[in-house]
C-alpha positions in Angstrom: -156.6 -81.1 266.0 -153.9 -84.4 265.6 -150.1 -82.3 265.3 -147.6 -82.7 263.0 -145.9 -84.3 265.7 -148.8 -86.9 266.6 -148.7 -88.0 263.3 -146.0 -88.9 262.4 -145.4 -90.3 265.6 -148.2 -92.3 264.5 -146.6 -93.5 261.6 -143.7 -95.6 263.4 -146.4 -97.2 265.4 -148.1 -98.0 261.6 -144.6 -99.1 259.9 -144.4 -101.4 262.7 -147.4 -103.3 261.7 -147.1 -102.7 257.8 -143.7 -102.4 257.4 -144.1 -101.8 253.7 -145.5 -98.8 254.5 -144.9 -95.7 252.5 -146.1 -91.4 253.4 -146.4 -89.9 249.1 -145.4 -86.9 249.2 -147.4 -84.3 252.0 -149.1 -80.8 250.6 -150.3 -78.8 253.3 -151.6 -80.6 255.3 -152.7 -83.5 253.8 -150.8 -86.7 255.4 -151.5 -89.7 252.0 -150.6 -92.5 253.8 -150.6 -95.6 251.4 -150.9 -99.2 253.3 -149.7 -102.2 251.4 -150.1 -104.6 250.9 -153.1 -105.3 252.8 -154.7 -108.8 253.2 -158.2 -109.5 251.8 -160.2 -111.7 253.1 -161.1 -114.9 251.0 -164.7 -115.4 252.4 -167.3 -112.8 250.4 -164.8 -110.9 249.6 -162.1 -112.9 247.3 -158.9 -112.3 249.3 -156.2 -111.2 247.3 -153.9 -108.3 248.7 -154.9 -104.6 247.5 -153.5 -101.2 248.2 -154.7 -98.5 250.9 -154.3 -95.2 251.0 -154.7 -93.1 253.8 -155.8 -89.0 253.3 -155.3 -87.4 257.2 -155.7 -84.0 257.1 -154.5 -82.6 260.0 -156.4 -79.3 258.9 -159.9 -80.7 259.9 -159.3 -84.2 261.5 -161.5 -83.7 264.2 -163.5 -82.8 262.2 -163.3 -84.9 259.2 -162.5 -88.7 258.8 -159.6 -89.5 256.8 -160.7 -90.5 253.0 -159.4 -94.1 252.0 -159.1 -95.2 248.9 -158.2 -98.6 248.2 -155.6 -100.1 245.2 -158.0 -100.9 241.6 -156.4 -104.5 241.2 -159.0 -105.8 244.2 -161.9 -106.8 242.9 -165.0 -108.8 244.1 -164.7 -112.8 243.8 -166.6 -112.2 240.1 -164.2 -110.1 238.7 -166.6 -107.1 239.2 -165.1 -104.0 240.9 -167.1 -103.7 244.7 -170.2 -102.2 244.4 -170.3 -98.2 244.3 -166.1 -98.7 243.4 -165.4 -95.3 241.1 -161.8 -95.2 239.8 -160.1 -92.4 240.6 -156.6 -91.4 240.0 -154.3 -89.5 243.0 -150.8 -89.0 244.8 -149.7 -90.1 241.4 -151.7 -93.2 241.1 -154.7 -95.7 239.9 -157.4 -96.2 243.2 -160.7 -97.4 243.6 -163.1 -94.6 245.6 -166.1 -96.2 247.1 -167.7 -96.0 250.6 -166.7 -97.0 253.4 -169.5 -97.3 256.7 -167.8 -97.7 259.2 -167.8 -95.5 263.4 -164.7 -92.9 263.4 -163.5 -90.7 266.5 -161.0 -88.4 265.8 -159.7 -90.1 269.1 -158.0 -93.0 267.3 -154.5 -93.2 266.3 -153.1 -93.8 263.2 -152.8 -97.5 263.4 -156.4 -97.3 264.9 -158.0 -95.6 261.9 -156.3 -97.7 259.4 -157.3 -100.9 261.3 -160.3 -99.6 260.9 -160.4 -99.3 257.2 -158.9 -102.4 257.2 -161.8 -104.0 259.3 -164.9 -103.1 256.7 -163.4 -106.1 255.3 -164.4 -108.6 259.1 -168.4 -106.5 257.7 -169.6 -109.2 254.6 -172.9 -106.4 254.7 
């Protein structure tokens, strides 16, 4: 189980790697982490920058991968949204939700979880 202290320590590590990261208001055990700017690789994905939201829930972190959303400003090279993307409005901001597929373990740190989501952009499937 990830404790609040574990999360706070992890947040400091994320801030060193992504200095513009901000916590959005927490609600109970939910910790929404807004990582920006996130660079999108130009090959295959089209380039540009966007925001990444990783929603950690400390109450179920040992059994459920944190959710993630990307800013709607990110589009594929042809100008269309990513496949299976759906617009959502959460934590006071517009986002797009779509499925991410990658191996995740509750043992991953906050930074490792953020980077696992970003690692999806190095996979051209």
